[in-house]
Structures are given as C-alpha cells and as structure tokens.
C-alpha positions in Angstrom: 122.2 133.0 111.6 121.3 132.2 108.1 118.2 133.8 106.6 116.3 131.5 104.3 113.4 132.2 102.0 111.6 129.2 100.7 108.7 129.0 98.2 107.2 132.3 99.2 107.5 131.7 103.0 109.7 134.3 104.6 111.5 132.3 107.2 114.6 132.7 109.3 116.5 129.4 109.4 117.8 130.4 112.8 114.3 130.6 114.3 113.0 127.6 116.2 111.4 126.0 113.2 110.6 122.5 114.1 112.2 122.7 117.6 110.5 120.9 120.4 108.2 123.3 122.3 109.0 123.6 126.0 106.4 125.8 127.6 106.6 127.1 131.2 104.6 129.7 133.0 101.7 131.5 131.4 101.1 131.6 127.7 100.8 135.3 126.8 101.1 134.9 123.0 98.6 136.3 120.5 96.9 133.3 119.1 95.9 133.2 115.4 94.7 129.7 115.2 97.4 128.8 112.6 100.9 127.8 113.5 103.3 129.0 110.8 106.2 127.1 112.3 108.1 130.4 113.0 107.3 130.8 116.7 110.1 131.3 119.1 109.4 129.5 122.4 111.0 131.2 125.4 108.1 130.7 127.7 106.1 133.2 125.6 104.6 131.8 122.5 104.0 134.4 119.8 102.0 133.3 116.8 100.7 135.4 113.9 97.5 135.1 111.9 93.9 136.3 112.1 92.7 135.4 115.6 93.5 138.4 117.8 92.4 136.9 121.1 94.9 137.0 123.9 95.5 133.8 125.9 96.6 134.4 129.5 96.0 130.9 130.8 92.3 131.7 130.9 90.4 131.6 127.6 88.7 135.0 127.1 87.2 134.0 123.7 83.4 133.8 123.3 83.7 130.0 123.6 84.1 127.9 126.8 87.5 126.4 126.3 90.1 127.1 129.0 93.9 126.7 128.9 96.5 127.3 126.2 95.9 126.5 122.6 97.0 122.9 121.8 100.3 122.8 119.8 100.2 121.2 116.4 102.1 118.0 115.9 105.8 118.4 115.1 108.1 116.5 112.8 111.8 117.3 112.7 114.4 116.7 109.9 117.2 114.9 111.7 119.5 113.5 108.9 120.1 114.3 105.3 122.2 112.4 102.8 122.3 114.6 99.7 125.3 113.4 97.8 126.3 109.7 98.2 129.7 108.6 96.7 129.9 107.1 93.2 126.3 107.0 92.2 127.3 106.7 88.5 123.8 107.6 87.3 121.8 110.6 86.4 120.0 110.4 89.8 121.5 110.0 93.3 119.5 106.9 94.1 120.8 106.7 97.7 119.8 110.2 98.9 117.5 110.2 101.9 115.9 112.5 104.5 115.3 111.2 108.0 112.3 112.5 109.9 111.8 112.3 113.7 108.7 112.6 115.8 109.9 114.1 119.1 106.4 114.1 120.6 104.6 111.7 123.1 102.0 110.6 120.6 102.1 109.1 117.1 101.7 111.5 114.2 99.4 110.6 111.3 100.8 112.0 108.1 97.6 112.2 106.0 97.9 115.4 104.0 101.5 116.0 105.1 104.2 116.6 102.4 107.8 117.5 101.8 108.5 120.7 99.8 111.4 122.9 98.7 114.0 121.3 96.6 112.1 118.0 96.4 108.4 117.1 96.5 106.7 114.2 98.3 103.2 113.6 99.5 102.8 111.1 102.3 100.3 108.3 101.5 97.2 108.2 103.7 97.7 106.0 106.7 101.4 106.7 107.0 102.4 107.6 110.6 105.4 108.0 112.8 105.3 106.5 116.4 106.1 108.7 119.4 109.9 109.1 119.5 110.1 107.3 116.2 111.9 107.8 112.8 110.9 107.5 109.2 113.2 107.7 106.2 112.0 109.3 103.0 114.2 108.0 100.2 114.8 109.1 96.6 114.8 105.4 95.7 113.6 103.1 98.5 114.7 99.9 96.9 118.3 101.2 96.4 118.4 102.4 100.0 117.1 99.2 101.4 119.9 97.4 99.5 122.6 99.1 101.5 123.2 96.3 104.1 125.0 98.5 106.6 121.9 100.7 107.1 119.9 97.8 108.3 116.6 99.2 107.1 113.3 97.4 106.6 110.4 98.2 104.4 108.6 99.7 107.3 111.4 102.2 107.9 111.3 103.7 104.4 108.9 105.6 102.2 109.3 107.2 98.8 110.3 107.9 96.2 110.2 111.7 96.2 110.2 113.8 93.1 113.3 115.7 91.9 116.5 115.3 93.9 118.4 117.2 96.5 120.9 119.7 95.2 124.5 119.2 96.2 124.5 122.4 98.1 122.3 125.5 98.5 119.2 123.5 99.1 116.1 123.9 101.3 113.8 121.1 102.6 110.4 121.9 104.1 108.1 119.7 106.1 104.5 120.8 105.7 101.5 119.7 107.8 98.1 118.9 106.3 97.1 122.6 106.7 100.2 123.7 104.8 101.8 125.2 107.9 105.5 124.4 108.3 106.6 121.9 110.8 110.3 122.1 110.0 112.6 123.8 107.5 116.2 123.0 106.8 118.7 124.9 104.6 122.1 123.4 103.9 125.1 124.2 101.8 128.3 122.5 100.7 130.7 125.3 101.5 132.1 126.7 104.7 130.9 126.6 107.5 129.0 123.5 106.6 130.7 120.1 106.6 132.3 119.8 103.1 132.6 116.0 103.2 128.8 115.6 103.1 129.1 116.5 99.4 130.4 113.0 98.3 133.5 113.5 100.5 134.0 117.1 99.2 136.2 116.3 96.2 137.1 113.8 93.5 139.4 110.9 94.0 142.6 112.7 93.0 142.1 115.4 95.7 141.5 113.1 98.7 143.8 111.9 101.3 144.9 108.2 101.1 142.7 107.3 104.0 139.7 107.9 101.8 140.9 105.8 98.9 139.9 103.8 97.0 136.6 105.6 96.5 135.0 102.3 95.6 135.0 101.4 99.3 132.5 104.1 99.9 130.1 103.6 97.0 126.5 104.7 97.7 127.5 105.9 101.2 130.0 108.4 102.3 129.0 111.1 104.9 125.6 112.5 105.7 124.5 115.6 107.8 123.2 114.5 111.2 121.3 116.6 113.6 122.4 116.7 117.3 119.3 118.1 118.9 115.6 118.6 118.1 115.4 121.0 121.1 117.7 123.5 119.2 116.9 125.4 116.1 117.1 123.5 112.8 118.9 126.5 111.3 121.7 126.4 113.9 124.7 125.1 111.8 126.5 123.7 114.8 123.5 121.5 115.4 124.5 119.6 112.2 127.6 117.4 112.1 129.1 115.1 109.5 128.4 111.4 110.2 131.3 109.0 110.5 132.6 107.8 107.2 130.3 105.3 105.6 128.2 105.4 108.8 125.0 107.4 108.1 122.3 106.2 110.4 118.9 106.5 108.6 116.0 105.5 110.8 118.2 105.3 113.9 118.8 108.9 115.1 122.2 110.3 115.9 124.5 108.5 118.2 126.2 111.7 119.3 122.9 113.5 120.0 123.4 116.4 122.4 121.4 119.5 123.4 124.7 121.4 123.7 126.6 121.0 120.4 130.3 121.7 120.3 131.2 125.1 118.9 132.3 125.4 115.3 133.9 128.2 113.4 131.0 130.0 111.5 132.8 133.1 110.1 136.3 134.0 109.1 138.0 136.9 107.5 141.6 137.9 106.9 142.1 141.6 106.6 144.4 144.6 107.2 143.7 148.2 108.3 144.3 149.4 104.7 141.4 150.2 102.5 143.0 148.1 99.8 140.9 144.9 99.6 144.1 142.9 99.0 146.7 142.0 101.6 150.0 143.7 100.8 153.6 143.1 101.7 154.5 143.6 105.3 151.0 144.3 106.5 149.9 142.7 109.8 146.9 140.5 109.1 143.9 140.2 111.4 142.0 137.0 111.4 138.5 137.8 112.6 137.0 134.5 113.9 133.5 133.9 115.1 132.3 130.6 116.7 128.9 129.3 117.2 127.2 130.0 120.5 126.6 126.6 122.0 129.0 124.5 124.0 132.2 125.3 125.9 135.3 126.7 124.2 138.7 127.4 125.7 142.4 127.3 124.8 141.9 128.4 121.2 145.0 128.3 119.1 145.8 129.3 115.5 148.6 127.4 113.7 150.0 128.9 110.6 152.9 128.7 108.2 154.1 130.4 105.0 153.7 127.9 102.1 156.8 127.8 99.9 155.8 125.6 96.9 159.5 124.9 96.3 160.1 123.2 99.7 158.3 120.7 102.0 158.2 120.6 105.8 157.9 124.4 106.5 158.0 125.4 110.1 154.6 125.9 111.7 154.0 128.7 114.2 151.3 128.9 116.8 149.4 131.8 118.4 147.6 131.0 121.6 144.5 133.1 122.0 143.7 134.1 125.6 140.2 133.3 126.7 139.8 136.9 127.8 140.3 138.2 124.2 136.9 136.9 123.2 134.0 139.3 122.8 131.1 136.9 123.0 132.1 134.2 120.6 134.2 136.4 118.4 138.0 137.1 118.6 140.6 138.9 116.5 144.0 137.2 116.0 147.0 139.1 114.7 149.4 137.4 112.3 152.6 139.1 111.3 153.2 140.6 107.9 154.8 138.6 105.2 156.6 139.4 101.9 154.6 139.8 98.7 153.8 136.5 97.0 153.4 134.7 100.3 150.8 132.0 100.7 149.8 131.8 104.4 148.0 128.7 105.5 146.3 128.5 108.9 143.9 126.4 111.0 142.2 126.7 114.3 142.4 124.4 117.4 140.5 124.6 120.7 139.2 122.7 123.7 135.5 122.0 123.4 135.4 119.9 126.5 137.4 116.8 125.4 140.8 118.3 125.1 142.4 120.4 122.4 141.4 119.3 118.9 141.3 120.7 115.4 138.1 122.8 114.9 138.5 124.4 111.4 138.9 123.1 108.8 136.9 120.2 110.1 138.9 117.0 110.3 136.5 115.5 107.7 137.0 118.4 105.2 139.1 117.6 102.2 141.6 120.4 102.8 143.7 120.7 106.0 144.2 124.5 106.1 142.5 127.8 105.3 144.7 130.2 103.4 145.3 133.8 102.4 147.7 135.5 99.9 150.0 138.5 100.2 149.4 140.1 96.8 152.1 141.9 94.9 151.2 145.2 93.3 150.4 144.6 89.6 149.3 147.6 87.6 146.7 146.2 85.3 143.1 146.6 84.3 143.0 143.0 83.0 142.2 139.8 84.9 145.4 138.5 86.5 145.7 134.8 87.1 148.7 133.8 89.3 149.9 130.2 89.5 152.5 128.7 91.8 154.2 125.4 90.9 157.2 123.7 92.4 160.0 123.4 89.9 159.8 119.6 90.3 156.1 119.6 89.4 156.5 122.0 86.6 159.2 119.8 85.1 156.9 116.7 85.6 154.2 118.4 83.5 156.7 118.4 80.6 157.8 114.8 81.3 154.2 113.7 81.2 153.8 114.8 77.6 157.3 114.6 76.1 156.8 111.1 74.7 153.7 112.1 72.8 150.1 111.0 73.2 150.7 107.5 71.9 153.6 105.2 72.6 153.6 102.3 70.2 150.3 100.6 70.4 149.4 102.1 73.7 148.2 105.5 74.9 150.7 107.5 76.9 149.5 106.8 80.5 150.8 110.2 81.7 149.5 112.4 78.8 146.7 113.9 80.9 148.3 113.5 84.3 148.1 116.6 86.6 150.4 118.0 89.2 149.4 120.1 92.3 149.7 123.8 92.3 148.2 127.0 93.8 146.1 129.4 91.9 145.4 133.0 93.0 142.8 135.4 91.8 142.0 138.7 93.5 143.9 137.4 96.6 141.8 134.3 96.9 143.8 131.0 97.2 142.7 127.9 95.3 144.5 124.5 95.5 144.5 123.2 92.0 145.9 120.5 89.7 147.6 121.5 86.5 148.7 120.1 83.2 149.5 121.4 79.7 146.6 121.7 77.3 146.4 121.0 73.6 146.3 118.4 70.9 148.7 115.6 70.1 150.3 118.1 67.6 150.5 121.3 69.5 150.5 120.6 73.2 154.3 120.7 73.3 154.7 123.5 70.8 155.1 127.1 71.9 157.3 130.2 71.7 160.5 130.4 73.7 160.2 132.5 76.9 163.1 134.9 77.2 165.0 135.9 80.3 162.9 133.9 82.8 164.4 134.8 86.2 161.9 133.0 88.4 161.6 129.5 89.7 161.0 127.3 86.6 161.2 123.8 85.3 164.2 121.9 84.2 162.5 121.0 81.0 161.8 122.1 78.4 164.9 124.2 78.1 164.6 126.9 77.3 161.1 127.4 78.8 158.2 127.5 76.4 154.9 129.4 76.6 152.4 126.6 76.3 148.6 126.3 76.9 147.5 125.3 80.4 144.6 123.4 81.9 143.9 124.2 85.6 141.5 122.0 87.6 139.7 123.0 90.8 138.3 120.8 93.5 134.5 120.5 94.1 134.7 122.2 97.4 136.3 125.3 96.0 135.3 126.0 92.4 136.6 129.1 90.7 133.6 131.2 89.8 131.5 128.1 89.7 133.9 126.4 87.3 135.9 123.1 87.7 138.4 123.9 85.0 140.1 126.9 83.5 141.8 126.5 80.1 144.4 129.1 78.9 145.3 129.2 75.3 148.8 130.4 74.3 147.4 132.0 71.1 150.0 131.0 68.6 148.2 129.0 65.8 145.0 130.9 66.7 146.8 134.2 67.1 145.6 136.6 68.4 142.5 134.8 69.7 140.1 136.3 67.2 139.1 133.0 65.6 137.9 131.6 69.0 136.5 134.8 70.5 134.7 136.0 67.4 133.9 132.6 66.0 132.3 131.2 69.2 130.2 134.3 69.5 128.8 133.8 65.9 127.6 130.3 66.9 126.1 131.6 70.1 124.1 134.1 68.2 122.3 131.2 66.5 121.7 129.6 69.9 124.3 126.9 69.3 126.3 126.0 72.4 129.8 127.5 72.3 132.6 128.5 74.7 132.9 131.9 76.2 136.3 133.6 76.0 138.3 136.4 77.6 141.9 137.7 77.6 143.9 137.4 80.8 147.4 138.0 82.2 149.0 134.7 83.3 151.7 134.8 86.0 153.7 131.8 87.1 155.8 131.8 90.3 155.8 135.6 90.3 156.8 136.1 86.7 154.4 137.4 84.0 154.6 134.5 81.5 152.2 135.4 78.7 149.0 137.2 77.8 146.5 134.4 77.1 143.0 133.6 76.0 140.8 131.9 78.5 138.4 129.5 76.7 135.5 128.0 78.6 135.7 124.2 78.8 132.8 122.5 77.1 131.4 120.1 79.7 128.8 119.8 82.4 129.0 123.4 83.5 128.9 124.9 80.1 126.0 122.7 79.0 124.1 123.4 82.2 124.4 127.1 81.7 123.4 126.8 78.1 120.2 124.9 78.9 119.3 127.3 81.7 119.7 130.2 79.3 117.6 128.5 76.6 114.8 127.4 79.0 111.4 128.9 78.4 110.3 127.8 81.8 113.0 128.1 84.5 111.3 125.2 86.3 111.7 123.0 83.2 115.4 123.1 82.3 116.8 120.5 79.9 119.2 118.2 81.9 122.8 118.0 80.8 123.2 115.3 78.1 126.0 113.3 76.6 128.9 115.3 75.2 131.8 113.7 73.3 134.8 115.4 72.0 136.4 114.2 68.8 140.2 114.0 69.4 141.0 111.7 66.5 143.7 111.9 63.9 144.2 111.1 60.2 145.0 107.4 60.7 145.4 105.0 63.5 147.8 105.4 66.4 147.6 103.2 69.5 143.9 103.1 70.6 143.1 106.3 68.7 141.7 106.5 65.2 139.9 108.8 62.7 137.5 111.1 64.6 135.4 111.7 61.5 132.5 109.5 62.7 133.5 106.5 60.6 133.0 103.0 62.0 135.9 101.9 64.2 137.6 98.5 63.7 139.9 96.6 65.9 143.4 97.8 65.6 146.8 97.6 67.3 145.5 95.1 69.9 142.5 97.3 70.9 138.9 96.3 70.2 136.6 98.7 68.4 134.7 99.8 71.6 138.0 100.8 73.3 139.0 102.8 70.3 135.7 104.7 70.3 136.3 105.6 74.0 139.7 107.0 73.2 138.9 108.8 70.0 135.7 110.4 71.4 136.5 111.7 74.9 133.4 111.8 77.1 133.1 115.3 78.7 129.8 114.8 80.6 128.6 111.9 82.8 132.0 110.3 82.6 130.8 107.2 84.4 128.5 106.4 81.4 129.4 104.3 78.4 129.8 105.2 74.7 127.0 103.1 73.2 124.7 106.0 72.3 127.5 107.5 70.2 128.5 104.2 68.7 124.9 103.3 67.8 124.5 106.6 66.0 127.8 106.4 64.1 127.2 102.8 62.9 123.6 103.4 62.0 124.5 106.4 59.8 127.3 104.3 58.3 124.9 101.6 57.3 123.3 103.9 54.8 126.6 104.6 53.0 128.0 103.1 49.8 131.8 103.3 50.0 132.1 102.2 46.5 130.8 105.3 44.8 130.5 107.6 47.8 126.7 107.8 47.7 124.2 107.4 50.5 120.7 106.1 50.7 119.1 109.6 50.9 115.6 108.4 52.0 116.9 106.2 54.8 119.4 108.8 55.9 116.8 111.5 56.0 114.5 109.4 58.0 117.2 108.6 60.5 118.4 112.2 60.8 114.9 113.6 61.3 114.2 110.9 64.0 117.6 111.3 65.8 119.1 114.7 65.2 118.1 118.3 65.8 118.2 118.9 62.0 117.9 122.7 62.2 120.6 123.1 64.8 123.0 120.9 62.9 122.4 122.7 59.6 123.0 126.0 61.4 126.2 124.6 62.8 127.4 123.4 59.4 126.5 126.8 57.8 128.6 128.7 60.3 131.5 126.4 60.4 131.6 126.1 56.6 131.2 129.8 56.2 134.4 130.1 58.2 136.3 127.6 55.9 137.3 125.2 58.6 140.9 123.9 59.0 140.5 120.6 60.8 137.0 119.9 62.0 136.9 116.8 59.8 138.7 114.3 62.0 138.9 116.2 65.4 138.1 119.5 67.1 134.3 119.2 67.2 131.8 117.8 69.8 128.8 115.7 69.3 126.1 116.1 71.9 122.9 114.1 72.6 120.1 115.8 74.5 118.6 113.6 77.2 115.0 114.8 76.8 114.5 113.7 73.2 117.8 111.8 72.6 118.5 114.1 69.6 122.1 114.8 68.5 123.7 118.1 67.5 127.2 119.4 66.9 129.2 121.9 68.9 132.3 123.7 67.6 135.8 123.6 69.0 139.3 125.0 68.2 138.6 127.4 65.3 142.3 128.1 64.7 143.1 128.9 61.1 139.4 129.4 60.3 138.1 132.7 59.0 140.8 133.3 56.4 144.2 131.8 57.2 143.4 128.3 55.9 141.1 129.6 53.2 144.0 131.6 51.8 146.4 128.6 52.1 144.0 126.3 50.2 144.2 128.6 47.2 140.5 129.5 47.0 140.4 132.0 49.8 137.0 133.3 50.7 135.6 131.7 47.5 136.3 128.2 48.9 133.4 125.7 48.7 130.6 126.0 51.2 130.5 122.1 51.2 133.5 121.5 53.4 133.2 118.1 55.1 131.2 116.6 52.2 132.7 113.5 50.5 134.3 115.0 47.4 134.5 111.7 45.6 131.9 112.8 43.0 133.1 116.3 42.7 135.3 117.2 39.7 138.7 117.9 41.3 137.4 117.2 44.7 136.2 119.9 47.2 138.8 122.6 47.7 137.6 123.3 51.3 138.5 119.7 52.3 142.1 119.9 53.5 143.9 116.9 52.0 140.6 115.6 50.8 139.4 114.8 54.3 135.7 114.8 55.1 133.3 114.1 57.9 130.5 111.5 58.0 127.9 113.5 59.8 128.5 116.6 57.7 128.4 114.5 54.6 125.1 112.9 55.5 123.5 116.3 56.1 125.1 118.1 53.1 123.9 115.3 50.8 120.4 114.9 52.3 119.6 118.6 52.7 121.6 120.1 49.9 119.0 122.7 48.8 117.9 123.6 52.3 121.5 124.0 53.3 122.3 126.4 50.5 119.2 128.5 51.4 120.3 128.5 55.0 123.9 129.5 54.5 122.8 132.3 52.2 120.3 133.5 54.8 122.9 133.5 57.6 125.5 135.1 55.3 123.1 138.0 54.8 122.1 138.3 58.4 124.0 136.9 61.4 127.2 136.5 59.3 126.7 139.8 57.5 130.1 141.7 57.4 128.7 144.5 59.5 127.6 142.1 62.2 131.0 140.4 62.1 132.9 143.6 62.1 131.1 144.8 65.2 132.1 141.6 67.1 135.7 141.9 65.8 135.9 145.5 67.0 134.6 144.5 70.5 137.1 141.7 70.9 140.0 143.8 69.6 139.0 146.5 72.1 139.2 144.0 75.0 142.7 143.1 74.0 145.4 145.1 75.7 148.4 145.1 73.4 150.6 147.0 75.9 149.9 144.4 78.5 150.6 141.6 76.1 154.1 143.1 75.4 154.9 143.3 79.1 155.0 139.5 79.3 158.2 137.5 79.1 156.6 135.8 76.1 155.2 138.6 73.9 152.4 138.3 71.4 152.9 136.2 68.3 151.0 138.5 65.9 149.5 141.9 65.4 145.9 142.1 66.8 145.0 145.1 64.7 146.2 143.5 61.4 144.4 140.3 62.3 141.2 142.2 63.0 141.4 143.9 59.6 142.0 140.6 57.9 139.1 139.0 59.7 136.7 141.8 58.5 138.1 141.6 55.0 137.4 137.8 54.9 133.9 138.4 56.2 133.1 140.8 53.5 134.6 138.7 50.7 132.9 135.5 52.0 129.6 137.4 52.2 129.9 138.6 48.6 130.7 135.2 47.3 127.9 133.3 49.1 125.2 135.9 48.7 125.9 136.9 45.1 126.7 133.4 43.7 123.6 131.6 42.2 122.7 128.5 44.2 123.5 126.1 41.3 127.0 127.6 41.0 127.7 126.9 44.7 127.5 123.1 43.9 130.8 121.4 42.9 129.3 118.3 41.2 
C-alpha cells in the first residue's frame, strides 16, 4: 500500500480513510472523542486521542450515555478529473472532484473544507443528501458548459483555490472539527491509469483511435472510484473512466465492492549483483497483483524488438495458478543477446475471460520493456539510441531541403521519427530529429568506419546534433527533451558549459550542461555535450530555485526563441526585435510566430511579444539612429526587469558575442508582473574566437548590439554591422549605468580567477580518452581551448577594468 503524508497528518493511504463503517459485534475500541479518519473497521474500532475510556457496549464513563460512540458523518472522494485534454490556458478550468455521501442522512457541510493540493471552504448551508453527490469544480461555469456531463447549478460548487497537480497529488476532505473524512493520493505513473493525465501523452504519441485530440477537448479520462466500502488508498479501487465519459455527479457505472485485480508492482532482474541485465542471463519478472477480485490464467507475452524489422514473433508464457504466492508470482524469461530490447505485457482472466491487464488498454504504450545491456567500460553517462535505418534516413530527408523552400517553411524541418532511448538499462520510447540552426543543422564531421546499422543518407554518415523527445508518461529524469550538441563550432563545449554558468551566477536563467557518450544502434558515434532545453521545465526549475517562499513560486511565463536570420526567407525574418512587415505572401503576425519560436505555453499567441517590440520601435528614429531616451526609459522601467537585462547584456558583451543580434537569444515575460528579460543561447564563437576574428580581440567594444550608426567607423563588436533593438534601447538609455555594471562584473563574477576556476572544472569533467574512442573523434584540443578561454578572460578583464569609462565609448 502507498504511504502518504499530507499537511502534517501522518496517514497511510491504504488505511480505511473515508471507507463506510460497518460495525458488527461489540465495540471494544479506545474512544478519544475525536475521529482522525484513520480507524480501521474490522468489527473493532480503534480510535486515538485524549479520552481513555473503554467502550464495551456499555458506557462506563461518569455520564449516563449507553451504547457505542456515534460515528461522525462521512464524505468520500469518488471521482477526480485532474488533467482534461486541451485546456489551452494557464489553468485547467475543467478539473473537478466528486464527493459522495454514503450515509443514510444528509450531511451539512458548514465548516467542512478541501485541503492538500487545493483549498476550498464550503459555504454555510451547503449539504449533500443521503446517497447523493456533489461536484467541486475548479471553474463551475466551465464545467457546466460541458453538455455531455449534464450538470445543473445545484450539482456543482466552487471554484477552489490552486489547481490539481498532474500527478503526485493529495486531496483531503476535512470535517468542521478538522478531522479527516477522506484522503486520496494519486499519481500519473505506473500502476495508476496513465490516460487520466490528458490521455497520457501528446498527440504525436497517441494511437489513431485517440485522434484528433480536438474531439476530446476539455474531457478525456478521469479517475473513478469503484467502492466506498474499500479503502480510498487501494489503487485497484480506482479505474480510468471511459474515453470522454467522466461522470461527475452521477457515481461510477461500474461500481463494485470487489474490484478487478491490477498489476501493482513489476521488476525485471537477474541473479547477478550487476544492476543491469547482461547477455544470456535469464530474466525474472517479479509481478505483484492487487488483492481484490479473482485472477486466473495469467499469461506473459513478450518479443525481442528489432528496430530494423516489423512484425516480430511474439512468445507466450502461461503462468500456472499454483505458482502464485499470495498475489505475487515470478515468471522466467530466457536470456537474450546484448543490445536486445525485450517488450512484454500481462494478460489474465479476472472473471470475464482473458484480457490485457498491464499495460492497461487505456495506457498510451502497449508494452513494458527491459534492455539487455552491453558491457561499456566508462565512467561517463552513456546514452544509447536505436533507430531503424529507414527512420534515420528520414531524419536527413526532413532537413535536406533546408528550413525554407521558396516562400514557404519546410514542412518537415522539425519532423521527428520514432526511436528507442536507453539509459542505465531503462527503456524509453522517444521521437528524434536533428538539432541546430538553418546554417548548421546539416553540417558535421564525417564518421569513419561505421559498421552498424545506419542511414542511407547522408553518405558518408555525419556526426550531427540530436534532439530527443520523451512522452509525458515517461519523462527522462523529469525532462521532456534531451538535446545533444556535436561540439564543432562550439568546440569543445567550453563556450556553453562555462558561459551559461557565468549567467547563472548572476541569477540569470541559463541551460545546464554535461558531457556524455552517445551510442547509436550499438556503435559509439560521438562524445557530445548535453545542453538543457530552455522551456517549461527549465523555467519552472529556475523559478523554484529563486523563490524566497516555496509556497509562492513564480509561474512559468512566456518564453520566445529568436531563430531569425539576416534578411527575409519564406515566413522568417530578422530576429533582432525589429518590426515585422508582410513578406513573401505572409502577413506580419505569421512572420513573428515563425521568427520567434514559442517555447512555453505553446497554445498561446504572440501578441505580448509583438506589442513589446512595436512599442519600443515607436520610440526610434531610423533616420539618424537615435531614440527618444525619456520615453524609452519610461517604457523599459515599466515593462522590463532592468537590472536583469543590464546584467545579461554585461555578460554577453563581455564575451564578445558572435550572433546574438538576429538569433540565438530568448526573450521571456514573467507572468506575475509582465516584465521582460533576456536569456542566452548558443554561445559558440564567444569568449575569444569571434573576438580574435573581428580584429579587436579582447579589446572589442563593450557595446555590441548597439546601433553603430553614430559611431566613427561603427562598433567593431557588431559582426557585419548587425545590432539588436532591445540591446540598443538599453545601451543608449542606461549608458553610464551599463559601464559601471560591466566594470563591476568584470572585477567580480567575471574576474579571471573566477572564470579560470569554472574552466578548470569543466575541463576536468571532459574525458579526452573517451572522446577519442568514438567513431567521430573530437574536433579540437580541450586543453588548448581551456588555456585560450582563460587567456581571453584575463585580457578582457584588463581592458574593461583598466580603461577609463569615457574611453570605452565609441562615439
């Protein structure tokens, strides 16, 4: 049973919290006068508290009352919809919790409340009739508008505060004396019904029967309780509703006091102490089923998944009923060669004939899986990917025409293909594509002597960057995406690994990085740099880390990635925060959506970004390059986190940026105060390489990104004279403050000793020997790159700190 601790109450979810009390015989419990909701009724009612009198059917207290203590009223949680499909809003408006009164008398809810993940106080006078139901809604009006639910105003109360988490959540029903009437803990992973989490996965992961998702908007699958006589915490007591058929206010059509058994625990192991399954080892599947209901004729079907073929033969193992010990059984599967992906599922007869038990038919994946791991001698993280040659070839076909085709965006540029990802023996079904910009996605070093299954194109094989996506029901270490950088232009990863750390030290959101070995189809392809994807997960983690009060965490805001270019191509345009115009048959709004890729709340529009860009632009004189300083300052101070943006510009310009002008940066709007900030991306060629190429080296201007129209000879840090509208607005408006700030950071956070320590730490985490073992070896010398980075930091420090402020200005 699951143990649950909620809000200071030590409770076991498997106890009969909220179960209907059925008392027979003599009550011999020790009464305390307060029901905590944790009693286990087996004919003996044991309460805890301060009253130490003993009830034996005859009251022996000093009073005159006889008979057992009256039981407090009970309310049970009987249905929960925690993640409806396609809400397209910051709040899941169509969440609900259904409560049931199993008693013979109406329950007045004065002083009652819901607690745990949400909060709701019932209004005085609210009641639930005997045997009746009441729906507590996050948004009553939204729920009433779902015609298929057939609800009336009398059926629904709310709204409640906060919202239900999409997994790992607790709901508590408290009486007017604060005792617990019912407590329900649920999750969105095995052994819970995965489909209750908005069908368990996004549209690209679901079977055709679930598509299109629009058919299920605001509905989907809820958790329905089968019996109030059984413990709330009994997982088998909760089943997925039929698709689009939650039943708020109506009870469960399939109600039963003897729920069908489900698989509640599973483990694939071998007798070896090695935690990984190795070649030839017989595998034991330890299976445990829930205790209620009948179960016979259990069968395990399995097959070895060869990603290069379809229609593999499925084998079956019939499990004799006599092999069970209680509701647990061990099933032996034969050993397999290394690199084998073994998929399996469980069938059994639960009283209505043999049917699939696990995964549940409603789950988004049809099989469980384990992996037979090869022996890889490495102390590094090893990521293994398996792709069919056809799909691997398709990845190249998807990008080979480029990002734009004439006046249109390439429709397959970001298309993904299915694959299988392995880490530490765990199997993840994934979707994969190549990663990178319109210039570098298809560029990479040739892979020599590839003897494994590979693509037909490109020929020869290239070491490219990869983007690996994970389904909602099986995230990798909590992440929906892993991006792997080939480390060619940013060789050997120092610019990203060291650079992002410098931003983080000033509390600016920036990606985490780590080096990994990347194997594909059994071959060690390349030593790569994993770079965290800026998006919902990164921003949620950032806000949690920054929160002063863990109960008051900033919600994830609007994140846009500039993926523009130096001109117009199809629907794309300059990503330097200039105003967009109609072009190539695309209106301005469409071009904004392509040029600034939304990375959070992807259902939302681009108007907040457009309004900001066009308002700033309105203060600009394109004739002489000047801006209205007073109006710009007022707008910036009202709409930007000025300190954070100045810190960002100080660090990025200290690095002498290569191409943050028209792409490779994020703009982010907080939701709490609607203020904007900037977030770095793709620091390739920063911290020396581009500075040396531009001719000025570490003495390059600190005003990169400012319009150099009024500077004699332009601004040397602006590659090809390009600049950025947001940076220009700040650098002109806060010129003196900016100089002071970059000098301060150059002397402290960006001090060469601080930078050198980070460089040394990153270099120490890089394993040059392992990098050379790959079929595509490293593109540069990590140690020489580390020395060059430290030399740049020293020279940049000397220039900025020792140069008088008036001499840092180029006009």
